[in-house]
VMD Tcl script that draws the C-alpha trace (Angstrom):
set ca {
  {32.09 31.81 44.14}
  {36.59 30.08 43.98}
  {38.57 32.19 43.53}
  {42.21 31.46 42.05}
  {45.77 33.76 42.40}
  {48.40 33.11 39.43}
  {51.98 34.38 40.90}
  {55.44 33.55 40.13}
  {56.94 33.75 43.63}
  {54.74 32.13 46.87}
  {55.19 35.06 49.46}
  {53.33 36.75 46.08}
  {50.33 35.48 47.74}
  {49.87 36.65 50.32}
  {49.17 40.06 50.22}
  {47.51 39.55 47.24}
  {44.76 36.76 49.79}
  {44.14 39.51 52.41}
  {43.48 42.20 49.85}
  {40.93 39.41 47.76}
  {38.66 38.43 51.99}
  {38.82 42.56 52.60}
  {37.50 42.95 49.48}
  {35.31 40.02 48.92}
  {35.30 38.77 52.68}
  {35.28 35.25 53.40}
  {35.93 33.58 49.89}
  {36.91 29.69 48.58}
  {41.37 31.09 47.20}
  {43.34 28.47 45.34}
  {47.01 29.47 44.60}
  {48.90 28.57 41.75}
  {52.29 29.01 41.38}
  {54.20 29.64 38.30}
  {57.58 29.50 39.39}
  {58.94 32.23 36.87}
  {58.41 29.04 34.08}
  {54.99 26.22 34.53}
  {52.19 27.28 32.21}
  {49.01 26.90 34.72}
  {46.51 25.94 31.42}
  {46.17 22.58 32.42}
  {46.51 23.16 35.72}
  {42.52 25.38 35.40}
  {41.59 23.32 32.86}
  {41.20 20.10 35.93}
  {40.99 22.55 38.60}
  {37.83 25.55 37.19}
  {37.55 29.13 39.24}
  {35.10 31.48 38.83}
  {37.65 34.44 39.22}
  {41.31 34.84 37.97}
  {44.14 37.21 40.43}
  {46.91 36.91 38.06}
  {50.31 38.38 38.75}
  {52.59 37.44 35.25}
  {55.85 37.56 36.30}
  {58.29 35.87 34.24}
  {55.72 33.55 32.68}
  {53.95 36.01 30.77}
  {50.62 36.13 29.59}
  {50.50 33.90 26.81}
  {48.60 30.59 28.19}
  {45.63 33.93 28.58}
  {45.39 34.97 24.97}
  {44.19 31.28 23.72}
  {41.89 31.30 27.04}
  {39.43 34.06 26.47}
  {36.82 32.92 29.04}
  {39.49 33.04 31.77}
  {41.03 36.14 31.04}
  {36.87 37.75 30.50}
  {37.06 36.99 34.15}
  {40.97 37.30 35.37}
  {42.13 40.56 37.21}
  {45.68 40.99 36.37}
  {47.90 42.96 39.12}
  {52.36 43.99 38.43}
  {54.36 46.22 38.70}
  {55.15 48.05 35.39}
  {52.12 49.53 33.94}
  {53.87 48.71 30.39}
  {51.54 44.77 30.76}
  {48.75 46.33 30.33}
  {48.81 47.04 27.01}
  {49.75 43.04 26.02}
  {46.85 42.52 29.52}
  {44.11 44.19 27.54}
  {44.67 42.48 24.34}
  {44.23 38.96 25.79}
  {40.85 41.25 26.55}
  {41.22 40.41 30.51}
  {38.79 42.09 32.98}
  {40.79 44.86 33.98}
  {44.24 45.72 35.11}
  {45.74 47.12 38.33}
  {49.83 48.65 38.97}
  {51.26 48.54 41.99}
  {51.34 49.39 45.04}
  {48.09 48.15 45.36}
  {44.82 50.56 46.52}
  {41.59 48.57 47.87}
  {39.28 51.12 46.10}
  {40.62 50.54 42.88}
  {41.67 46.87 43.48}
  {37.61 45.64 44.33}
  {36.17 47.22 41.26}
  {37.90 45.65 39.29}
  {37.51 42.47 41.23}
  {33.54 43.97 40.34}
  {34.38 44.20 36.66}
  {36.27 40.47 37.23}
  {33.15 39.10 38.08}
  {30.47 41.14 36.21}
  {32.97 39.25 33.54}
  {32.70 36.10 35.72}
  {28.85 36.44 34.44}
  {28.98 36.23 30.55}
  {32.39 34.51 30.90}
  {33.18 36.70 28.06}
  {35.08 40.10 27.30}
  {33.24 43.36 28.07}
  {35.53 45.10 27.05}
  {38.00 44.73 23.72}
  {41.68 46.76 24.01}
  {42.45 48.87 20.90}
  {46.18 49.41 20.40}
  {46.81 53.65 20.01}
  {50.25 55.47 19.76}
  {51.88 54.19 22.31}
  {48.47 54.28 24.79}
  {46.00 51.51 24.40}
  {41.64 52.18 23.72}
  {39.14 50.41 25.63}
  {36.18 49.21 23.99}
  {33.03 48.41 25.43}
  {31.74 45.32 23.63}
  {27.92 47.15 24.27}
  {29.81 49.42 21.60}
  {29.72 46.78 18.89}
  {27.98 46.99 15.47}
  {29.69 44.69 13.57}
  {33.49 43.56 12.84}
  {35.14 42.76 9.49}
  {38.68 41.12 8.66}
  {41.06 43.33 7.53}
  {44.65 41.33 6.68}
  {45.68 40.00 9.88}
  {43.59 42.66 12.28}
  {40.02 43.01 12.23}
  {37.87 46.05 11.90}
  {35.82 47.20 14.79}
  {32.75 49.46 14.02}
  {30.92 51.46 16.67}
  {27.39 52.94 17.08}
  {29.10 55.77 16.34}
  {30.50 55.62 13.75}
  {33.75 55.42 14.03}
  {36.04 52.08 13.18}
  {38.75 50.45 15.74}
  {41.51 47.73 14.68}
  {41.51 44.96 16.46}
  {45.14 43.22 16.39}
  {43.97 40.23 16.90}
  {42.01 37.66 14.09}
  {37.98 36.76 13.37}
  {38.48 33.62 15.10}
  {39.42 34.85 18.37}
  {37.24 37.60 18.20}
  {34.16 36.07 18.71}
  {35.30 33.60 20.90}
  {35.83 36.47 22.94}
  {32.36 37.87 21.57}
  {29.26 37.59 23.54}
  {26.54 35.54 21.98}
  {24.25 37.75 19.97}
  {27.85 37.92 17.47}
  {27.66 35.86 14.52}
  {30.69 34.81 12.25}
  {27.91 34.54 9.12}
  {31.07 36.15 6.58}
  {34.73 34.55 6.73}
  {35.25 38.03 6.46}
  {32.46 39.45 9.16}
  {31.12 38.88 12.53}
  {27.90 40.77 12.90}
  {25.31 41.40 16.39}
  {22.31 39.03 14.97}
  {20.13 41.45 17.46}
  {20.45 44.34 14.62}
  {19.78 42.78 11.51}
  {16.32 43.84 10.21}
  {16.11 41.39 7.05}
  {17.86 39.02 5.26}
  {17.87 39.75 1.18}
  {18.37 37.74 -1.56}
  {21.10 38.55 -4.20}
  {20.17 35.73 -6.77}
  {22.69 32.58 -7.39}
  {21.99 31.91 -4.01}
  {23.51 34.70 -2.54}
  {22.25 36.54 0.83}
  {23.41 39.47 2.80}
  {22.16 40.89 5.82}
  {20.55 44.72 6.12}
  {20.84 45.96 9.73}
  {18.50 48.56 11.50}
  {21.85 50.82 10.77}
  {21.50 50.31 6.73}
  {24.81 48.62 6.55}
  {24.78 45.39 3.80}
  {26.98 42.64 5.21}
  {27.26 39.24 2.97}
  {26.58 35.93 3.70}
  {28.97 33.35 3.47}
  {27.03 30.25 1.52}
  {28.55 27.72 4.47}
  {27.34 29.85 7.23}
  {23.98 31.22 5.30}
  {21.84 28.19 6.86}
  {22.92 28.11 10.60}
  {22.59 31.92 10.19}
  {19.02 31.53 9.37}
  {17.83 29.42 11.58}
  {19.45 31.46 14.62}
  {17.52 34.51 13.12}
  {13.79 32.18 13.02}
  {14.69 31.08 16.24}
  {16.83 33.80 18.56}
  {15.48 32.45 21.81}
  {17.71 29.26 20.85}
  {21.26 28.93 21.80}
  {24.43 30.43 20.30}
  {26.09 28.57 18.59}
  {30.19 28.50 19.46}
  {31.92 27.71 16.01}
  {35.17 25.76 16.78}
  {39.05 26.63 17.44}
  {41.26 25.29 14.84}
  {43.91 24.17 17.10}
  {46.47 26.27 17.30}
  {44.44 29.06 14.85}
  {45.03 32.13 16.67}
  {46.85 35.74 14.78}
}
mol new
graphics top color blue
foreach p $ca { graphics top sphere $p radius 0.5 }
foreach p [lrange $ca 0 end-1] q [lrange $ca 1 end] { graphics top cylinder $p $q radius 0.2 }
display resetview
């Protein structure tokens, strides 16, 4: 496993390297130092890693927000617990506050390794009255666009607002989710049938009883995926500069 440490200053990497070796045993570790300014995205493109441990420092987490596949296999380490809100909004696997406890750090790395297997976020962060709640992706049925937010509908009937666009969430969710309409992302394994509504309009009926409209531009792709579920999941390309 290739592990990348991204730190603000080089000396900060030494205790992290020791701790990673203690937890994971002999590993291939690379270190990228931002010096408080440099964005590591270009370097990461040329040097892919299976697992990332990031100490944001002055460089912040903005670069990670646009890299959901890396975020899902990233552990963020920081002195300030307040950084956790921004970190989880980026879709990271876990956040650990200093001083680091070995057992807690080990659990974080294990969660990030699970994220490395899917390269996607296993949980989504919801901001609530100054705190964040982590929602397992496995609890998610579908997502509906709500202006600049996205409303997540969960198995237990709850509806939670996520501070991200549908496009950004689509990049974080596993292949079982599909964009079926400009305002909807749906877990396709829950689809019971396709309903014809006349005049070329269609809808998806879920096993939960929910009925979700299908956009004209998405119908053919959705139908193909439902009829050939073994086919590789498609990803809709993210427009340059897309985000919130």
